[in-house]
N, C-alpha and C positions, 0 to 999 in steps of 0.2 A: 573438583570444580571450584570456580572462583567464589569469593564471599558473596558477591551479588546474587549468585545462583542460590545459595543457601537462604539468603534473605527472601528471594522470590518464593522459594519453597514454603517458607514460614507463612507469608501472607496469602499465598495461593491456597494452601491447605486450610488456613484460617477462614478463607472465604467459603470453602466447601463445608467446613464445620459449622459455619453460621447458618446453614440450612438444616442442621440436625432437627428432626421432628417434622420436616416437610420435604423429604427427599424427592417426593413426586414432582416438586416444582422444577427440579433440575432437568427432568426428562419430558415435561409436558410441552405440548404445542402452545406457542404464545397466542394462538388464535382460539384456544379452547376456553373452557370455563375454569375460573380459579377463585377460591374464597380463602381468606386468611382468618384464623381465630385469634392471632396475636395482634398486638398494636401494629398498625400498618407501617409506622416509622421504624419499628424495631429491626426489620430485616433490610433496611436500606443499604448498609454497607455490604452485607452478604450478597445482595442483588448486584451491587456494583462489581464485586469480585467476579461474580458469574458473567457479567458483561465482558470483562477482560478475557475470560475463557471463551466466550462466544466470538470475540474478535479474532482469536487464533484459529477459528474454524476453517476447515477445508474450503468452504464455499465463498469466503469473503476476502481472505488475505493469503491463505496458505495452499490453495489447491487450484485445480484446472479452471473452475469458473472465473476466479480472479485473474489468472494469467491470460485466459482467452479474451476476456472483455477489456482488460487494461493494456495488454501487451501484444497479443498475436496480431492485432489489427494494424500495427505500425509496420514500417518497412524494415525495422531493425530486429524484429522478433518473428519466430514462426513456431508452429506446434512442436516440431521436433519428433522424438521417439522414432517409431517405424511406421510405415504407411498404413499397416493394418490396425494399428493401435489408435483408435479415435479418429478414423478417417472422416467421419461426419463432422468432427470439430474443425478439421482443416478446411473443409468446404465452407463451413459456417463463418469462421473467423479469419482465416488466411485469405479465403477467396470471396468473402462477402456474399455468400449464397444464404441469406438469412432465412431462418425457419422459426416461426413463433412457437413451435412445439419442442425446440431444442432443450435438452435437459439442463444444460449449464446456465442458461438465462433464468430458468425457473428456480434453480438452486440459489443463484446469486440474489434474485429478487426476494426469495423467501427468507434467506439469512439476514439480509439488510432489514427487512421488516420485523423479523424476530427480535433483533437487537433494538429497533425502534420501540417496539411494544414493551420490552423490558425497561427501557429508559423511561417510557411514559409511566410505568408502575413505580419506578423510583421517585420520579418527580411528584407523582400523586401522593405517595406515602409520606414524603417530606412536607409537602404543602398542606396536607390534611392532618398531619400529626403535630407533635409538639417538639420544636427544635430545642434540644437541650445541650448539644455538643457542637463544637466548631466543625467537626467532621461531617455533620449533617449538611452544612452548606457546601463543603468540598464535594460530598457525594452528589449533590444536586448539580454542581458544576461539571463533574465527570459525566453524569447522565446527559446533560445538555450538549456537551462536546460530542459524545458518541451518537446522539440523535442527529446532530448536524452533519457529522461525518457520513452517516449512512444515507441521509437525504441527499448529500452532495454526490455520493456514489450513484444514487438512483436518478437524480436529475441529469447528470452527465450522460448516463447510459441510455435513459429512456425518454427524457424530456418531461412532459407532464405525467405526474403520478399521483395517487391518492395521498392526501396529507392527513395524517392521524396523529394528534398530539394529546390524546386523552387515554386514560387507562381502559384497556379492552377487557371486558369480562366475558362477553359472548362474541363469537366470530362475526355474527351479523352486524355488530356495531361498527366494525371496521370496513364494511362493504359500502364505501363511499365513492363518488365520482372522482375523476382526476382533477387536480388543481393546476392552475397555470404555472409555468416556469417562474414567472416573476414572483408569484406568491410563495412558491417553494423557497426561492432565494431569500425572500423577506423573512421567512421563518428561520432559515439557516443563519441569517445575519443576527436575528434576535437571540437565538440560542447561543451563538458564539460570543456575542457581546455580554450576555449574562454569565457565560462560562468564564470569560476573561475577568469579570468582576469578582467571581467566587473562588476561582482556583488559586492556589499558592504559587509563588515563583519557584519554590523548591519544597520537597517533602523531606521529612527525617529519613535517615539512612534505612530504617526498617521498611520503608515503603518505596524503595528505589523502583523507578519505572512507572509510577503512577502519573497521571496527567497533571500538567502544570499550566500556568498562565501562558508561558511561551508556546506550548503546543497549541493552545486555543487561538492565540494571536497569529501563529504561523499558518494554521489551517484557514483562518479567516483570510489571510493574504492569498492563499491558494484559491479560495472561492472567488475572490475579486479578480484574480488572474484569469480564471476561466471565462469571466464576463468582460475581460479587457477593460476593467474599471481601474485605470492607471493611478488615479489619485488615491483612492482608498487602498489599493494594492501597495503603493509606495509608502503610505502612512503605516500600514500594518507591518510590512517587512522592516521598515526603519525603526519602528518601536521595538521589535525583537532585537535588532542589531544594537540599538542604543542601550539596552540593559546590560550588555557585557557579560551575559551568562554563558554564552556559547562561543566556540572558537573553531578554527580550522587547523589546530595543532597536530591532530592525528594524521600520520602519513596515509596517503590514499590506499596503499596496499595493505594497511592494517584495519581499515574501517570495517570490513565485513568478516574479520576474523574474530575468534573468541576474545583475543586481546583488545580488540576495538569496540567491544560492546559497551554501551552506556558511556561513551567518550564525550568530550566537550563538543563534538560536532553532531551529537545525537539530540534532536529536540524531542522526538518521541519514538520509542521502539517497544514493540510488544515483547514482554519477557517470557522466555520459554525455558524448559528444564527437562532433563532426564535424570533419573536416579537409578541406583542399582536395583531397587525394588520395583520401580515403575519406569523402565527404559523408554517406553513408547506411550506414556499416558497422554491421552488427548485432553486431559484437564489442565496439564501444566506444560505441555509441549505442543509442537505443531508439525505438519507434514511439508512445510515450506521447502526444506532441503530434499526430502524424499522425492517429491514430485519432479524437482528440477535436477536431481542427482544423476550422475553418469549412468547410462544404461550399458552396462558391461558385464563382466563375469569375474569371479574370484574376488580379489581385493578391490576391484573396480565395479562391483555390483552395488552401486550406491543409490540407485533410485530408478525412476521411470523414464528419465530423459526427456521430459516435456519442457516447453519454453526454452528454445535454443536461439542463439544469435544467428543472423544472416551474414553473408559476406559483406553486405552493405554496411552493417554495423562495424565490422572490422576495418573497412576502408574509411570510415568516418574519422578515425583517430589520426592526428597529425604525426609525422615521423618522430619516433622516439617518445611519444606520450606514454608514460608509465601506466596510465589508467587502462590502456589496452590489455596488458597482461594481468591486471587486477580485475578485469571485467570478463575476459574471454578465457575459457578453458579448452585447450586444444586437444585433439585426439587423433589416433591413427585408424584407418579403415581395416587394417589386417595386421597380423603379427609380422608379416614380411615388409611392411612399411618401415623405413628407417626412422630412428629417433634422431631428430635434428635440433639445433638450437631454437628453432621456431616452435617446436612442440614439447619442449621440456619445461612445462609451465605448471608443475606441481611439486609439492614437497618431496615426492618420491624421486624427482629428477628424471622422470620418464613420462611418456604420454600413454594414456589408456587406449585400449583397443575397443571400439564400439561400432555397432551397426546402426546407430541412430543416424537419421537423415538430415539433421540440421548441420550448420557449418561449425558451430562452437557451442559448448555447454556454458551455462551461466556460472562463472567463478564466484559470483557474489552469494551463491548457495553451496559453495564447496565446504566440506567439513574437515575438522582436524583429525588426522589418522589416529593419533593416540587416543582421542576420546571415542572414536568409533570402536576401538578395541574394548574400551571400558564400558560403553553403554550399548550402542547400536550403530550399524552402518548408516542408518537413515537420517541421522542428524536432528532428532527431535528437540535437542537442547538449544538450537541456534535461534537467537532473537531475530525478530522481523523488524527491520528499519523502515518506519513509515514516514517520518519527517526528518530530513537532515538539514543542518545549518547551511550547507553550501547551496541548497535549494532556496533557502530564504535570501541569501546574499544575491543569488542570480535573479530572484524576483525583484529585489530592490534595484538591481542594475537595469533590468528590463523596463520597469516602470519609470525609473529616473530618465532613461533614454527616451522613452515615448513622451515624457513630459518636457523634453528639451534640455534636461540637465545632463548633457553628455559628459561633462567632466567627472561628475559623481559616478555616472554609469561606468565610465572607463576604470575608475579606481576600484569599484566593486568587482568588476570583471577580472581585474588583475589579481585581486585577493584569491580568487578561486584558481586561476592559472598558476599563481606563485606556489600555492600548496601542491598542486599537481606536479610542478616543475621539480620540487624537492631539492632546490639548491643547484640544479644543473643548468648553467646559463646557456648551454648549447641547444636546448629544446624549448618548445612552447614560448616563442618570443612574445614579449609584451605587445599588446595591441595599443598603439599610441594614437591612432586616429581619433578625432573628436567629431567626425562626420556621423550624423545620426544613422544614415542607412548602412554605413560600414559597421558601426557598433551593433546595429540591430542584427545583422547576419552573424556577427561574431558571438553575440550573446546567445542566439538561437543554436549556433554550433556548440557552444559551451554547455548548454543545457543537455544537448544530445549525448555528449561524451561523458560529462560529469555524472549524469543520472542514467547512464546506459543500462538497459535491461531492468530498470526499476519500473514504476507504475504509470508514468504520465506521457510518454512520447506520443501516443495516438491522439490524446486530448490536446497536446500542444499543436499538432498539425491542424486539428479542427479549429481551434480558437484563432490560429494565425491565418486561417482561410486558405491554406495551401495543401490540404489533405489530398484532394483529387490530383493535383499536379505531381506531388511527391510520390504518391502510391502508384499512379500510372507509370511514372518513370521507373519505379521499382519492379514493374511487371504485374502489379495487382490491378489489372485492367477492369475488373468487375466493380470496383469501388465507384459509387455515385454519391453525391452530396447527401441523399437521404440516409445513407449508411452510417452517417455520424451518430444516428440514434438507432437503437435496437427495437425490434417489435416487442410489444408487451407479451409476456408469456401466455400462450393460449389457455393453459389450465386456469390461470387467474381470471381471464375473461369469462370462461365457462362457469367457474364457481360463482362469479358475481351476478349471474343471471341477467345480463344486459346492463348492469350499472357501470361496469368498467368497459371503456371503448378502446379498440385497437388504435395504434398510431395511424394516422391517415395514409401514410405512404405504404402501409402494409395491409390495407383492407382488400 
């Protein structure tokens, strides 16, 4: 494995060792009772390392709850797999037949709050302890980032949610009413502003992959984007671009390979690892590739086949756009189907046979065949890209255009298209128009194909106010404006004994 993976192993294991003497903490429910005999500040960095582990969890970034909530609801993604595998999830997320008792929304809600409560403990430990090292402030910045990240997840998915920013010792302390969306965003803004002030622009090599100022500022831009706050979005995205820390030098077809991990185009990616001794450790790896891997047999038994692309996703790419073959993994329905130039899209030079019912697998979750032989077919070592620099550039382009600076918007858009073009002048022609409406559609298109099968397409449709139009045109006729928000998990309402109220559209 690459040196970065060994570095990750060192600090990930270091985080686990930081809990020696209180191993029960790793397994406890964040809503239960917890007391510490040690100095509350002494475990801050160990808790931070544990938060990185929690972020790689199945329920928030690497498994079906995350893909269902962030991806299935758009026109470009679908459940995939076979009809008998999770049919209730297809009804819930592909067909918008929302059910407050659905297990995936409960898991997503619970894991976001588990991380929030852990972040609160870190902040409390640092603020009530004695700051003796610079890393204490960095740790606080990391905790504030992750708290903001999880509240952003929740406010986009559910709207009003309980706001808990204090250390929870007893579950009853967190049983509070919902807070308005404006107040949730006010807390997100505060947390990210503080994180930006505290986090370094870069970490020493031994801590590759830890949060930076650029990650916090980029996430802040994304939160402004969801609110269509063009001025603040433009300022945040421009700040990141102005630092000159990141670039678009990595060819698009390398970004999601092992070679492309932690490249200049990666603002934040969760570090994952397999080792010979721990090929599938959930402490240092993730199921991101296993869940989306090819559902086949033999050498093509790579995963569950969930989160697949639709034909509409394939049709969105312009002729010759190299990003199509870097995003979509083709397959045959049977051994008798011919291998054609259109489906020889793997390092094997052939197409897998699969019974999965989606149109294409997600090639951004495809794994290196040599490393499968060394570790596991399931790809537990593959990093999860959460914030990419091209997203930041497109946020700058969109906000500049909406503010009337079409010349700057055009230049930013061309940066992304030029990288995708890869020096081939016969494809992806430069968009030269400075007309605001033309650029608006071009930027929206570019977000769709540049960030295809990543995490934000559905939320883009919602914030642009075109979700109903686009989804109905795609055949998802059950979508109604109320479906922009999910129902609050029924279990959480029941546990609250009347304190937590269901979203009004689902009463």
